[in-house]
N, C-alpha and C positions, 0 to 999 in steps of 0.2 A: 273731278279733277283728273283722274286717271284717263278718262275718255278724251279729254282735251289734249293731254300729253300724247296719247296714242294717235289722235288725229293729226297733231302737229308733226309727229315723226313720220307718219305715212305721207304727208305732204312733202317733207324733206326727202323721203325716199323717192317720190315721183320726180322731183326736180333733179336730184343727183343722178338717178338712173337715166334720165333724158340726156344729161350732160355727158355721162360716161358712154352712152350709146353713140353719141355724135363724135366723141374723141376718146377712144379706148385707152390712149396712152396717159390719161390723167388718173387712171386707177392705181391704187396702192400708194406707196410712199413717193414714187417718182425718182428715187435714187438709181434703181436699175436702168431706167430710161436715160438718165444723164450719163451713166457709165457707158451705155450702149452708144450714145452720141459721140462721146470722146474716143471710143474705139472704132468709130466709123461704121457701126453695125446698124444704127437706126438713123433715119432721117425724119425729123419732126417739124411740125408747123408751130413756130414759137408763139404766135398770137393766139392761135386756137387753143393752145395749152394754157397760156397765161391767164386769160380771163375765166376759162372754165375750171381750171384747177383752183383758182382763188375762191370762186363761189362754192364749188363742190366741197373743197377742203374746209371752209368756214362752217358750212352746214353739217358736214359729217362729224368733225371734231367738236363743234359746238353742241351737238346733240347729246354729248356725254359718253360717246363710245371711247373705248380704251385705245385710242390712236394718238400719235404725237404730231406736232406741227413742224418738226424739224425736217422731215423728208419733203413735205410740200414746200417748205421754205427754200430748200436746196433746189428743187425743180423750178420754182418760180424765179429764183435768182439766175439759174442757168438759162431760162427762157428769156429773161431780160438781156442777159449777155449775148445770146444768139440774135435777139432782135436788134441790138445795137450794131452787131457785126454785119447783119444783112442790110440795115439802113445805110451804114457807112460804106458798104460794099468792099469790105476787107477780104483778103485772101483766106483760103480754108484754114491755114495754120493759125492765123491771127483770130479767126472766129472761134476756133477751139480754145484758144487762150482766154477769150472773153467768156465763153461758156464755163470754163473752170473758175474764172474769177467770180462770176455770178453765183456759182454753186457754193464757193467758200464764203461769199458774202451772206448768202442765205443762212448758213449754219452759224456764222459769227453773230448775226443779228438775232437769231433765235435763242442762242445760249449766252450771248455776250462773252464769247470765248473766241477771239480772232485766231489765235495760234492753232486751236483745235480745228477750226474751220479750214485752215490751210492744210494741216496735216491730214485731215480726212480726205480731202481732194487728192492729195499726193499718194496716200497709202491705200485708200479703199476704192476711189473712183478712177483715177488716172493710172495707178500702179507704176508710177515713175517719178523720181525726184528731179525732173527736168527743170533747169533754171528758167527756161522760157515760161513754164507753167507756174512755178511757185512764186515768181516775182509778181505776176499779174494777180495771182490768187491772194498773196499777202496784201497787195495794195487794196484790192476790193474788200478783203475781210477787215482790215484796219479802218477803212472809211465807213463800212457798214456798222461796225461796232461803235465808232465815234458818233454816228447819227443816232443810233438807238440809245446810247448813253447820254449824250449831251442834249439832243433835241427831245427825246421821249422820256428821259430820266430812268431808263431801265437799269436793273442790276442783274448780276449773274443769277439765273433762276434757281440754282441749287446751292446757294451759299449757306452752308450748314453751321458756320461759325468755327471757333477754334477746336482743335482736336488734341487730345493727350498724345504725347510721343510714345511709340510702341517700343518696349524694352526687348532686348535680344532673346530672352528666354521664352517669349511668346511665339517665336518664329516656327516652332514645331507645330503649334496650332494653326499658323498661317499656311503651312504646307498641307495639312488636312483640309483646311478651308479651300485652298486652290484646287485640290483633287476633286472635292465634292462639287465645286462650282463648274469645273470642266465637264463633269458628267451631266450636270443640269443644263449647261449650255448646249451640249450635243443633243440632249432631249428636246430643247427648244428648237434647234435647227430642223430636226426631223419632223417634229410636230407641226411647225409652221408650214413646211412644204406639203405635208399630208393634209393640212386644213384646206389648202387650195384644191387638192384632188377631191376631198370629201364633198365640197360644194357641188361637184358635178353630179352627185347622187340626187340632188334636189330636182334636177331636170328643168330648172328655171333658166331663162336666158342669163348669161353671165352678168349683164349690166343690172339685173334685177335682184341679184343675191343680197344686196344691201338691205333689203326689207327685213331679212331675218335678224341681224343684230340690232336694227333700229327698233324692232318689237321686243326682243329679249332684254334690251338695256333697261326697259321700264321697271320690271320687278327687281332687277339688280339695284337700280337707283332708289327704289322704295326702301330696301333693307340696308343699303350701304352707299349713301350718296357721296360720302367722302372718298370712296374708291373709284369714282368715275373719272373719265378724262385721261390725259397722258400720265399723270401721277406726280407732278412736281410738288404739289401741296402735301401729298402723302409722304414723300421723301423728307420734306422739311419737318413734318410732324414727328418722324422717327428721331429727329434730333432733340425733340423736347420730351418724348415719352416712348418707351419701347413696350408694346403690349406683351401679354403672356404667350407662351409657346403655342397653345391651342389656337389663340386668336391669330397669331402670326401665320400659322400653318393654313388656316382658313383663308386668310388674305392672299397668301401666295397662290393657293389653288384657284380662287375666284379670278384673280388677276391673270393667271396663266391661261386658264380656259377661255375667259372672255376676250383676252388679247388675240387668241387664235381665231375665235369666232368673228371678231371685228375685222382683222386684217385679211383673213382668208376670203372674206366676201368680196374683196376688190374695191371697197369704198376708198375714196381719196383720203389718205392719212398714213402716217408713218409708224415705224416700230422702234425708232431710235430712243425716244424718251420712255416708252413702255418697257424696253429692255433694261434701261437704267433703273426704272422703278422696281422691276422684278429682281434685279441685282441687289438693290438696297434692301428689299424685303427678305431675300435669301440670306443676305449678310446679317440682318437683324435676327433672323431665325436661328442661324448657326451660332452667332455670337451669344444669343440668349441661352441656347443649349449648353454651350461651354460654361456660361456663368452658373447655370443650375447644377452642372456636374462639379462645380467647384474648381474648374481649370482656369477660369478667367475672371478678373475683376470686372465688376459692372461698369467701371469708368471707361473701359475700352470697347463697349458695345457700339458706340457711335463710329469708332474706327472701322469696325467690321461692316457697318452700313456703307460707308464711303468707299472702302476697298472693294466691297461686293459690287458696287456700280461699275467700277473700272474693269475688274477682272471678268465679270459676266459679259460685258460688251466686248472686251478684248477677245474673248474666246468665241463668241457667236459671230462677230464680224471679222475675226482674225485680223484686227487692226489695233494691236497693243499700244503703239505710240499715240494714236489718236485718243484712246481711252485714258492713258496716263496723263497726257497733256490737258485734256478736257477737265478731268477732276482736279489736277494741279491748279489750273486757272481759277476754278471755282472755290477751292479751299484755300489756296495761297500759301501752303506750307511746304517748304523744301524738304523738311525732315521726313515727310511721308512719301516721298518719291520712291525710296527703296522698298518699303512694304508693298506699295502699289505695284511696282514693277515685278516684285517677287511672286505675288499671288497671281498677277496677270499672266506671267510667263508659265507658271505651273498649270493654270487653267487652259491656256493656249496649247500647251504641249499635250494635255489630255485629249482635247478635241482633235489635234493633229494626229495623234496616235490612233484615234478612232476613224481617221479619214474624213473628218468633217470639213466641208468646204465653207469659205466665207459666205455668209447668208445672202448678201447683196449680189454676189457673183452667181449663186445658185438661182436666185430669183431672176437674174438677167438671162441665164440659160433657159429657164422656163419660158420667158418672154420671147426669146429668139426662136424657140422651137415652133411657135406659131407664126412668127414673122417670116421664117424661111419658106414656108409653104407658098407665100405670095411673091417671092422674089424671082426675078429672071436669072436663071443660072449663068447667063452669059454677061450679065452686068458687072463691070469691073469696079474695084475699090482700092484705094491706097491705104495701107495699114502701117502705122508708125509704131515701132517696137524698140524699147531700150534694151541694150545688151547687159544683162544682169550677171554678176559674179556667181558662178556655179551653174548657170543655165547651159543649154546645149549650144548656144551661140558663142559663149565666151571662149577666147583663145583658139578659135577655129578659123580655117580659111573658108572662103565662100564655096570653093569647090568641094570641100568635105562635108558640107551641111546636108543633113537628111531632111527632105521636104515631105510633109504629110500630104500635101496637095500641090498641083502645078502652080508655081508662083515664080516671080523674078524680083531681085533686089534692084531698085531704081535709084537709090540714094543712100549715102553714108555720111553722118555728121559726127565729127570727132572734135569736141570742144567748140571752137569758133570756126573750124575748117570744114569744108564740104569736100569729101573724097569721091573720086570716080570709081564706081564699083568694078572690080575685076576679080577673077577667080582666085588670085594669089594673095589678096588682102586678108590679113589676120584681124578678125574682129576682137576688140578689147572691151572689157567692162567699162561702161560709161558711154560707149558709142550709141547712137540712135540711128536705126536703119529704116528705110521706107521700102515696103514690099507691095508689089502690084499683084492682085489676085482677084477672084470673083467675090462678090458680096456674100454669097452663100458660104464660101470657104474661109472668109476673113476670121471668123471666130476660131476655127480649127487652127489657123496659123498662130494666132495670139496664144491660145492654150498650149500649143506645142513648144513655142520658143520662150514663153515666160515661165515655164515650169523649171524650178531650181531643184537639182538633185541633192 
């Protein structure tokens, strides 16, 4: 039986490695690639990605690896949006809107959480609350959720049931909880990036690294089959029974280590759901520790599981609104928004104090380092940047702006008006400016002007 499973996984490895070799941009979750597209830093072939990502993602995730389907769903949705735009021959701005709508639809369908799908695109992928983007994203997310709910009969994948309300006197424990989760989130960020570097030591071609987790998953599955996959069934099981501290600690270690092995290999699959699973396990572990210390009633352990999911993802992705809305949509309890927000904020601030960057942004940076080598330094790109309150753009005249690389402002949009750029125009928060620069320098421009002091 073990031999058959090994043979099957080797066949899966061969198929996936061939697909990744032909189209390297299907590797990983796909979210950094979509983010790069919306920032005009990557140009991708939608059809080549669409069918290859679907097949490779199904095989990789279906093999039991600790990868999530949400990232691939987002990239598949974005590819469909890009394809529609190219078939209809819409302009570049409208095509980006369709890509964003497709990405939001992918997450909404995966989680049955349309608002979280929209917020994730705005907060994590597009980095702007542009009405042009959020309207199309909302329309796509609602329609995708309706299809998955009405046609396929799906329900929110992490619906854990009713939660007891958290009393005020427990907020001291929630503060400790947030601090610990922040440290664990920072550890996750650094380890995930290091895992990609570690695979270089194998000296295998990058597209063949997937054989390693496909072989290692077999002994893991023999000893703990319930722990395989993205982890949604594991999260739901915590709502029914919370294991002992030793078992929870072992579960956290195994999930953490094998998540790094799975994603670091570059196999098509995401980290979204695995992050939520680790957050839930960490929440159960810390909650159980508080119970055994006599600081917490056992009735509130499930609250720590749910809050752990939100806060852990908020800190790792530095997307607190997405995390809070996602869990709110699944749990459906307004009374838990405050503790969710409180712990998420504490964990976020810990990561921020340690100079941790959003994980998808860090993964995009890694991706662009390789892409830049192949770019023509003279090829131009149009970069669209929102003027954020507190950024170096806000309340400044164009003449006084400090440019990191040679560039020129070619357009200013203020509400529904298009302004003619001139040196004396004062940029206001909420404006959207278009900058012309080389493709190589586009990322430096975005990083410089989107940084909020």
